[in-house]
ChimeraX commands (.cxc) that place a marker at each C-alpha (Angstrom):
marker #1 position 6.07,9.05,-6.05 radius 0.5
marker #1 position 2.36,8.83,-5.35 radius 0.5
marker #1 position 1.80,10.56,-2.00 radius 0.5
marker #1 position -1.26,10.79,0.22 radius 0.5
marker #1 position -1.41,13.89,2.43 radius 0.5
marker #1 position -3.82,13.92,5.38 radius 0.5
marker #1 position -4.01,17.49,6.65 radius 0.5
marker #1 position -7.09,19.34,7.95 radius 0.5
marker #1 position -5.58,22.81,7.51 radius 0.5
marker #1 position -6.69,23.62,3.98 radius 0.5
marker #1 position -3.98,26.18,3.35 radius 0.5
marker #1 position -1.26,23.81,4.56 radius 0.5
marker #1 position -2.73,20.95,2.53 radius 0.5
marker #1 position -2.86,23.04,-0.66 radius 0.5
marker #1 position 0.73,24.13,-0.09 radius 0.5
marker #1 position 1.95,20.55,0.31 radius 0.5
marker #1 position 0.04,19.35,-2.74 radius 0.5
marker #1 position 1.47,22.16,-4.85 radius 0.5
marker #1 position 5.01,21.68,-3.50 radius 0.5
marker #1 position 5.00,17.91,-4.07 radius 0.5
marker #1 position 3.62,18.43,-7.59 radius 0.5
marker #1 position 6.36,20.96,-8.38 radius 0.5
marker #1 position 8.89,18.41,-7.14 radius 0.5
marker #1 position 7.58,15.98,-9.75 radius 0.5
marker #1 position 5.31,13.83,-7.61 radius 0.5
marker #1 position 1.56,13.13,-7.44 radius 0.5
marker #1 position -0.16,14.17,-4.22 radius 0.5
marker #1 position -3.72,13.43,-3.13 radius 0.5
marker #1 position -5.19,15.30,-0.16 radius 0.5
marker #1 position -7.66,14.29,2.55 radius 0.5
marker #1 position -8.97,16.90,5.00 radius 0.5
marker #1 position -10.05,14.53,7.77 radius 0.5
marker #1 position -9.07,11.18,9.19 radius 0.5
marker #1 position -12.03,9.14,7.95 radius 0.5
marker #1 position -11.59,10.32,4.36 radius 0.5
marker #1 position -7.85,9.75,4.61 radius 0.5
marker #1 position -8.31,6.23,5.95 radius 0.5
marker #1 position -10.68,5.36,3.10 radius 0.5
marker #1 position -8.28,6.71,0.46 radius 0.5
marker #1 position -5.30,4.92,2.00 radius 0.5
marker #1 position -7.21,1.66,2.33 radius 0.5
marker #1 position -8.38,1.73,-1.29 radius 0.5
marker #1 position -5.34,3.26,-2.96 radius 0.5
marker #1 position -1.77,2.24,-3.60 radius 0.5
marker #1 position 0.49,5.02,-2.31 radius 0.5
marker #1 position 4.27,5.12,-2.02 radius 0.5
marker #1 position 4.30,7.31,1.10 radius 0.5
marker #1 position 1.70,8.90,3.36 radius 0.5
marker #1 position 2.13,12.21,5.20 radius 0.5
marker #1 position -0.33,12.29,8.10 radius 0.5
marker #1 position -1.15,15.15,10.45 radius 0.5
marker #1 position -1.47,13.83,13.99 radius 0.5
marker #1 position -4.52,15.88,14.99 radius 0.5
marker #1 position -7.42,15.76,12.52 radius 0.5
marker #1 position -11.22,15.89,12.71 radius 0.5
marker #1 position -13.38,12.76,12.57 radius 0.5
marker #1 position -10.40,10.50,13.24 radius 0.5
marker #1 position -6.99,11.40,14.59 radius 0.5
marker #1 position -3.81,10.51,12.74 radius 0.5
marker #1 position -2.56,7.88,15.18 radius 0.5
marker #1 position -5.88,6.05,14.99 radius 0.5
marker #1 position -5.70,6.14,11.18 radius 0.5
marker #1 position -2.19,4.68,11.20 radius 0.5
marker #1 position -3.05,1.97,13.72 radius 0.5
marker #1 position -6.14,1.05,11.70 radius 0.5
marker #1 position -4.17,0.77,8.46 radius 0.5
marker #1 position -1.44,-1.30,10.08 radius 0.5
marker #1 position -4.04,-3.68,11.53 radius 0.5
marker #1 position -5.31,-4.26,7.99 radius 0.5
marker #1 position -1.84,-5.12,6.74 radius 0.5
marker #1 position -1.12,-1.77,5.08 radius 0.5
marker #1 position 2.66,-1.28,5.24 radius 0.5
marker #1 position 2.91,1.99,3.29 radius 0.5
marker #1 position 5.57,4.22,4.91 radius 0.5
marker #1 position 4.09,7.01,7.06 radius 0.5
marker #1 position 5.59,10.33,8.06 radius 0.5
marker #1 position 3.72,11.96,10.94 radius 0.5
marker #1 position 3.38,15.74,11.05 radius 0.5
marker #1 position 2.59,17.27,14.43 radius 0.5
marker #1 position 2.86,20.38,16.54 radius 0.5
marker #1 position 3.55,18.02,19.46 radius 0.5
marker #1 position 7.30,17.72,19.54 radius 0.5
marker #1 position 8.25,16.29,22.91 radius 0.5
marker #1 position 10.17,13.01,23.02 radius 0.5
marker #1 position 7.17,11.17,24.45 radius 0.5
marker #1 position 4.98,12.49,21.62 radius 0.5
marker #1 position 7.42,11.25,18.99 radius 0.5
marker #1 position 7.78,7.87,20.66 radius 0.5
marker #1 position 3.99,7.49,20.82 radius 0.5
marker #1 position 3.71,8.30,17.12 radius 0.5
marker #1 position 6.39,5.84,16.08 radius 0.5
marker #1 position 4.95,3.11,18.28 radius 0.5
marker #1 position 1.54,3.66,16.70 radius 0.5
marker #1 position 3.02,2.60,13.37 radius 0.5
marker #1 position 4.63,5.77,12.02 radius 0.5
marker #1 position 7.98,5.44,10.24 radius 0.5
marker #1 position 9.16,9.03,10.80 radius 0.5
marker #1 position 8.03,12.06,12.78 radius 0.5
marker #1 position 8.45,15.72,11.84 radius 0.5
marker #1 position 7.49,18.58,14.13 radius 0.5
marker #1 position 5.69,21.70,12.91 radius 0.5
marker #1 position 6.78,24.22,11.77 radius 0.5
marker #1 position 9.05,22.52,9.25 radius 0.5
marker #1 position 10.95,23.30,6.05 radius 0.5
marker #1 position 9.48,21.60,2.99 radius 0.5
marker #1 position 12.98,20.66,1.81 radius 0.5
marker #1 position 13.43,18.55,4.95 radius 0.5
marker #1 position 9.95,17.03,4.61 radius 0.5
marker #1 position 10.67,16.10,0.98 radius 0.5
marker #1 position 14.03,14.58,1.89 radius 0.5
marker #1 position 12.45,12.46,4.63 radius 0.5
marker #1 position 9.67,11.30,2.30 radius 0.5
marker #1 position 12.26,10.33,-0.33 radius 0.5
marker #1 position 14.19,8.31,2.25 radius 0.5
marker #1 position 11.04,6.43,3.28 radius 0.5
marker #1 position 10.27,5.70,-0.38 radius 0.5
marker #1 position 13.79,4.39,-1.01 radius 0.5
marker #1 position 13.55,2.04,1.96 radius 0.5
marker #1 position 10.22,0.70,0.71 radius 0.5
marker #1 position 11.55,0.39,-2.85 radius 0.5
marker #1 position 14.50,-1.63,-1.60 radius 0.5
marker #1 position 12.03,-4.07,-0.09 radius 0.5
marker #1 position 10.11,-4.23,-3.36 radius 0.5
marker #1 position 13.37,-5.02,-5.13 radius 0.5
marker #1 position 13.35,-8.49,-3.56 radius 0.5
marker #1 position 13.58,-11.10,-6.28 radius 0.5
marker #1 position 11.86,-13.96,-4.48 radius 0.5
marker #1 position 8.51,-13.79,-2.68 radius 0.5
marker #1 position 7.28,-16.57,-0.39 radius 0.5
marker #1 position 3.83,-16.94,1.11 radius 0.5
marker #1 position 3.36,-20.18,2.96 radius 0.5
marker #1 position 4.50,-22.93,0.58 radius 0.5
marker #1 position 4.04,-20.70,-2.48 radius 0.5
marker #1 position 7.17,-19.18,-4.04 radius 0.5
marker #1 position 7.55,-16.70,-6.90 radius 0.5
marker #1 position 10.95,-15.93,-8.41 radius 0.5
marker #1 position 10.95,-12.67,-10.36 radius 0.5
marker #1 position 14.31,-13.31,-12.05 radius 0.5
marker #1 position 13.60,-16.80,-13.38 radius 0.5
marker #1 position 9.90,-15.92,-13.86 radius 0.5
marker #1 position 8.96,-19.16,-12.12 radius 0.5
marker #1 position 6.30,-20.11,-9.59 radius 0.5
marker #1 position 6.29,-23.14,-7.31 radius 0.5
marker #1 position 4.04,-24.40,-4.58 radius 0.5
marker #1 position 5.36,-27.12,-2.29 radius 0.5
marker #1 position 8.18,-27.57,-4.85 radius 0.5
marker #1 position 5.64,-28.24,-7.63 radius 0.5
marker #1 position 6.21,-25.97,-10.63 radius 0.5
marker #1 position 3.21,-23.93,-11.76 radius 0.5
marker #1 position 3.00,-22.49,-15.27 radius 0.5
marker #1 position 1.42,-19.05,-15.52 radius 0.5
marker #1 position 0.65,-16.76,-18.43 radius 0.5
marker #1 position 2.42,-13.35,-18.32 radius 0.5
marker #1 position -0.67,-11.50,-17.00 radius 0.5
marker #1 position -1.30,-14.20,-14.41 radius 0.5
marker #1 position 2.32,-13.94,-13.26 radius 0.5
marker #1 position 2.04,-10.15,-12.95 radius 0.5
marker #1 position -1.21,-10.54,-11.02 radius 0.5
marker #1 position 0.30,-13.06,-8.63 radius 0.5
marker #1 position 3.42,-10.95,-8.16 radius 0.5
marker #1 position 1.30,-7.95,-7.17 radius 0.5
marker #1 position -0.80,-10.04,-4.79 radius 0.5
marker #1 position 2.31,-11.54,-3.19 radius 0.5
marker #1 position 3.90,-8.10,-2.80 radius 0.5
marker #1 position 0.77,-7.11,-0.84 radius 0.5
marker #1 position 0.25,-10.41,0.97 radius 0.5
marker #1 position -2.01,-10.11,3.98 radius 0.5
marker #1 position -3.60,-6.95,2.61 radius 0.5
marker #1 position -6.93,-6.51,0.88 radius 0.5
marker #1 position -6.18,-5.74,-2.77 radius 0.5
marker #1 position -9.09,-3.96,-4.43 radius 0.5
marker #1 position -10.19,-4.13,-8.07 radius 0.5
marker #1 position -9.11,-0.51,-8.48 radius 0.5
marker #1 position -5.61,-1.34,-7.25 radius 0.5
marker #1 position -5.40,-4.21,-9.74 radius 0.5
marker #1 position -6.69,-2.05,-12.60 radius 0.5
marker #1 position -4.09,0.62,-11.81 radius 0.5
marker #1 position -1.12,-1.65,-11.27 radius 0.5
marker #1 position -1.70,-4.81,-13.30 radius 0.5
marker #1 position -3.93,-3.65,-16.13 radius 0.5
marker #1 position -2.93,0.06,-16.24 radius 0.5
marker #1 position -6.58,1.08,-16.67 radius 0.5
marker #1 position -6.73,-0.47,-20.14 radius 0.5
marker #1 position -10.06,-2.04,-19.27 radius 0.5
marker #1 position -13.40,-0.66,-18.14 radius 0.5
marker #1 position -13.68,-1.00,-14.33 radius 0.5
marker #1 position -16.98,-2.83,-14.85 radius 0.5
marker #1 position -15.39,-5.57,-16.95 radius 0.5
marker #1 position -15.08,-9.07,-15.52 radius 0.5
marker #1 position -11.49,-9.43,-16.75 radius 0.5
marker #1 position -10.16,-9.31,-13.18 radius 0.5
marker #1 position -12.59,-11.97,-11.95 radius 0.5
marker #1 position -11.68,-14.23,-14.88 radius 0.5
marker #1 position -7.94,-13.91,-14.28 radius 0.5
marker #1 position -8.25,-14.34,-10.51 radius 0.5
marker #1 position -10.35,-17.46,-11.06 radius 0.5
marker #1 position -7.76,-18.92,-13.44 radius 0.5
marker #1 position -4.92,-18.03,-11.11 radius 0.5
marker #1 position -6.72,-19.53,-8.13 radius 0.5
marker #1 position -7.23,-22.76,-10.06 radius 0.5
marker #1 position -3.53,-23.01,-10.88 radius 0.5
marker #1 position -2.11,-22.24,-7.43 radius 0.5
marker #1 position -4.73,-24.13,-5.39 radius 0.5
marker #1 position -5.62,-27.21,-7.47 radius 0.5
marker #1 position -4.36,-30.32,-5.72 radius 0.5
marker #1 position -3.58,-28.51,-2.47 radius 0.5
marker #1 position -5.53,-28.77,0.79 radius 0.5
marker #1 position -5.28,-25.15,1.93 radius 0.5
marker #1 position -6.72,-22.21,-0.04 radius 0.5
marker #1 position -4.31,-19.30,-0.36 radius 0.5
marker #1 position -6.12,-16.76,-2.55 radius 0.5
marker #1 position -9.17,-15.46,-0.73 radius 0.5
marker #1 position -12.06,-13.30,-1.94 radius 0.5
marker #1 position -12.98,-10.56,0.55 radius 0.5
marker #1 position -16.65,-9.95,-0.18 radius 0.5
marker #1 position -17.35,-6.39,-1.28 radius 0.5
marker #1 position -13.69,-5.39,-1.00 radius 0.5
marker #1 position -11.35,-7.39,-3.22 radius 0.5
marker #1 position -8.84,-10.20,-2.79 radius 0.5
marker #1 position -6.22,-11.27,-0.27 radius 0.5
marker #1 position -3.33,-13.66,-0.64 radius 0.5
marker #1 position -2.67,-15.31,2.71 radius 0.5
marker #1 position -0.73,-18.43,3.56 radius 0.5
marker #1 position -2.15,-20.98,5.90 radius 0.5
marker link #1:1,2 radius 0.2
marker link #1:2,3 radius 0.2
marker link #1:3,4 radius 0.2
marker link #1:4,5 radius 0.2
marker link #1:5,6 radius 0.2
marker link #1:6,7 radius 0.2
marker link #1:7,8 radius 0.2
marker link #1:8,9 radius 0.2
marker link #1:9,10 radius 0.2
marker link #1:10,11 radius 0.2
marker link #1:11,12 radius 0.2
marker link #1:12,13 radius 0.2
marker link #1:13,14 radius 0.2
marker link #1:14,15 radius 0.2
marker link #1:15,16 radius 0.2
marker link #1:16,17 radius 0.2
marker link #1:17,18 radius 0.2
marker link #1:18,19 radius 0.2
marker link #1:19,20 radius 0.2
marker link #1:20,21 radius 0.2
marker link #1:21,22 radius 0.2
marker link #1:22,23 radius 0.2
marker link #1:23,24 radius 0.2
marker link #1:24,25 radius 0.2
marker link #1:25,26 radius 0.2
marker link #1:26,27 radius 0.2
marker link #1:27,28 radius 0.2
marker link #1:28,29 radius 0.2
marker link #1:29,30 radius 0.2
marker link #1:30,31 radius 0.2
marker link #1:31,32 radius 0.2
marker link #1:32,33 radius 0.2
marker link #1:33,34 radius 0.2
marker link #1:34,35 radius 0.2
marker link #1:35,36 radius 0.2
marker link #1:36,37 radius 0.2
marker link #1:37,38 radius 0.2
marker link #1:38,39 radius 0.2
marker link #1:39,40 radius 0.2
marker link #1:40,41 radius 0.2
marker link #1:41,42 radius 0.2
marker link #1:42,43 radius 0.2
marker link #1:43,44 radius 0.2
marker link #1:44,45 radius 0.2
marker link #1:45,46 radius 0.2
marker link #1:46,47 radius 0.2
marker link #1:47,48 radius 0.2
marker link #1:48,49 radius 0.2
marker link #1:49,50 radius 0.2
marker link #1:50,51 radius 0.2
marker link #1:51,52 radius 0.2
marker link #1:52,53 radius 0.2
marker link #1:53,54 radius 0.2
marker link #1:54,55 radius 0.2
marker link #1:55,56 radius 0.2
marker link #1:56,57 radius 0.2
marker link #1:57,58 radius 0.2
marker link #1:58,59 radius 0.2
marker link #1:59,60 radius 0.2
marker link #1:60,61 radius 0.2
marker link #1:61,62 radius 0.2
marker link #1:62,63 radius 0.2
marker link #1:63,64 radius 0.2
marker link #1:64,65 radius 0.2
marker link #1:65,66 radius 0.2
marker link #1:66,67 radius 0.2
marker link #1:67,68 radius 0.2
marker link #1:68,69 radius 0.2
marker link #1:69,70 radius 0.2
marker link #1:70,71 radius 0.2
marker link #1:71,72 radius 0.2
marker link #1:72,73 radius 0.2
marker link #1:73,74 radius 0.2
marker link #1:74,75 radius 0.2
marker link #1:75,76 radius 0.2
marker link #1:76,77 radius 0.2
marker link #1:77,78 radius 0.2
marker link #1:78,79 radius 0.2
marker link #1:79,80 radius 0.2
marker link #1:80,81 radius 0.2
marker link #1:81,82 radius 0.2
marker link #1:82,83 radius 0.2
marker link #1:83,84 radius 0.2
marker link #1:84,85 radius 0.2
marker link #1:85,86 radius 0.2
marker link #1:86,87 radius 0.2
marker link #1:87,88 radius 0.2
marker link #1:88,89 radius 0.2
marker link #1:89,90 radius 0.2
marker link #1:90,91 radius 0.2
marker link #1:91,92 radius 0.2
marker link #1:92,93 radius 0.2
marker link #1:93,94 radius 0.2
marker link #1:94,95 radius 0.2
marker link #1:95,96 radius 0.2
marker link #1:96,97 radius 0.2
marker link #1:97,98 radius 0.2
marker link #1:98,99 radius 0.2
marker link #1:99,100 radius 0.2
marker link #1:100,101 radius 0.2
marker link #1:101,102 radius 0.2
marker link #1:102,103 radius 0.2
marker link #1:103,104 radius 0.2
marker link #1:104,105 radius 0.2
marker link #1:105,106 radius 0.2
marker link #1:106,107 radius 0.2
marker link #1:107,108 radius 0.2
marker link #1:108,109 radius 0.2
marker link #1:109,110 radius 0.2
marker link #1:110,111 radius 0.2
marker link #1:111,112 radius 0.2
marker link #1:112,113 radius 0.2
marker link #1:113,114 radius 0.2
marker link #1:114,115 radius 0.2
marker link #1:115,116 radius 0.2
marker link #1:116,117 radius 0.2
marker link #1:117,118 radius 0.2
marker link #1:118,119 radius 0.2
marker link #1:119,120 radius 0.2
marker link #1:120,121 radius 0.2
marker link #1:121,122 radius 0.2
marker link #1:122,123 radius 0.2
marker link #1:123,124 radius 0.2
marker link #1:124,125 radius 0.2
marker link #1:125,126 radius 0.2
marker link #1:126,127 radius 0.2
marker link #1:127,128 radius 0.2
marker link #1:128,129 radius 0.2
marker link #1:129,130 radius 0.2
marker link #1:130,131 radius 0.2
marker link #1:131,132 radius 0.2
marker link #1:132,133 radius 0.2
marker link #1:133,134 radius 0.2
marker link #1:134,135 radius 0.2
marker link #1:135,136 radius 0.2
marker link #1:136,137 radius 0.2
marker link #1:137,138 radius 0.2
marker link #1:138,139 radius 0.2
marker link #1:139,140 radius 0.2
marker link #1:140,141 radius 0.2
marker link #1:141,142 radius 0.2
marker link #1:142,143 radius 0.2
marker link #1:143,144 radius 0.2
marker link #1:144,145 radius 0.2
marker link #1:145,146 radius 0.2
marker link #1:146,147 radius 0.2
marker link #1:147,148 radius 0.2
marker link #1:148,149 radius 0.2
marker link #1:149,150 radius 0.2
marker link #1:150,151 radius 0.2
marker link #1:151,152 radius 0.2
marker link #1:152,153 radius 0.2
marker link #1:153,154 radius 0.2
marker link #1:154,155 radius 0.2
marker link #1:155,156 radius 0.2
marker link #1:156,157 radius 0.2
marker link #1:157,158 radius 0.2
marker link #1:158,159 radius 0.2
marker link #1:159,160 radius 0.2
marker link #1:160,161 radius 0.2
marker link #1:161,162 radius 0.2
marker link #1:162,163 radius 0.2
marker link #1:163,164 radius 0.2
marker link #1:164,165 radius 0.2
marker link #1:165,166 radius 0.2
marker link #1:166,167 radius 0.2
marker link #1:167,168 radius 0.2
marker link #1:168,169 radius 0.2
marker link #1:169,170 radius 0.2
marker link #1:170,171 radius 0.2
marker link #1:171,172 radius 0.2
marker link #1:172,173 radius 0.2
marker link #1:173,174 radius 0.2
marker link #1:174,175 radius 0.2
marker link #1:175,176 radius 0.2
marker link #1:176,177 radius 0.2
marker link #1:177,178 radius 0.2
marker link #1:178,179 radius 0.2
marker link #1:179,180 radius 0.2
marker link #1:180,181 radius 0.2
marker link #1:181,182 radius 0.2
marker link #1:182,183 radius 0.2
marker link #1:183,184 radius 0.2
marker link #1:184,185 radius 0.2
marker link #1:185,186 radius 0.2
marker link #1:186,187 radius 0.2
marker link #1:187,188 radius 0.2
marker link #1:188,189 radius 0.2
marker link #1:189,190 radius 0.2
marker link #1:190,191 radius 0.2
marker link #1:191,192 radius 0.2
marker link #1:192,193 radius 0.2
marker link #1:193,194 radius 0.2
marker link #1:194,195 radius 0.2
marker link #1:195,196 radius 0.2
marker link #1:196,197 radius 0.2
marker link #1:197,198 radius 0.2
marker link #1:198,199 radius 0.2
marker link #1:199,200 radius 0.2
marker link #1:200,201 radius 0.2
marker link #1:201,202 radius 0.2
marker link #1:202,203 radius 0.2
marker link #1:203,204 radius 0.2
marker link #1:204,205 radius 0.2
marker link #1:205,206 radius 0.2
marker link #1:206,207 radius 0.2
marker link #1:207,208 radius 0.2
marker link #1:208,209 radius 0.2
marker link #1:209,210 radius 0.2
marker link #1:210,211 radius 0.2
marker link #1:211,212 radius 0.2
marker link #1:212,213 radius 0.2
marker link #1:213,214 radius 0.2
marker link #1:214,215 radius 0.2
marker link #1:215,216 radius 0.2
marker link #1:216,217 radius 0.2
marker link #1:217,218 radius 0.2
marker link #1:218,219 radius 0.2
marker link #1:219,220 radius 0.2
marker link #1:220,221 radius 0.2
marker link #1:221,222 radius 0.2
marker link #1:222,223 radius 0.2
marker link #1:223,224 radius 0.2
view
């Protein structure tokens, strides 16, 4: 798993990063809410572990902000506030689980693994639909309004990733990591070329645009 840890206590953050690494996962750490929000918004994480009380921006505000931008990455909230009302507030803010400090890392790891499995089950869907656009992963086919669209393998992989993150801003870095595997220089125009070709194929002859460029940020697939 690729995990983002937002924790302002440096000792606790270092411990979690080391423990997750020893468990075979990759963990990135942010020491304040603003930095954490930026990393979460730009990265592609499997699970986020977020401390409720952080400097610059508190954890609940970070979660609410990410959810408002369409980020559905599972979130486990860590907090010293353990009353029922505190947990309910955290879950209603967009958290998927809530663990009270102090905690045992074994329980934290188990909860993170459960959140990842739930998300993975969703990713295992074989058919994605956005508006009148449909992608079938098993038959490797794409249709829009029942019209079949022929895509090259890289275009199909690009569209699949965009559809899996529909409604979210997908950055160039995310595409380089997940569609091109960093085989190209980040400054190359290969992404722009492929997005342009893909846009032409899925939008030509249709009234409503579906693949949008978010200036200075990336791309968003959104049905009308």
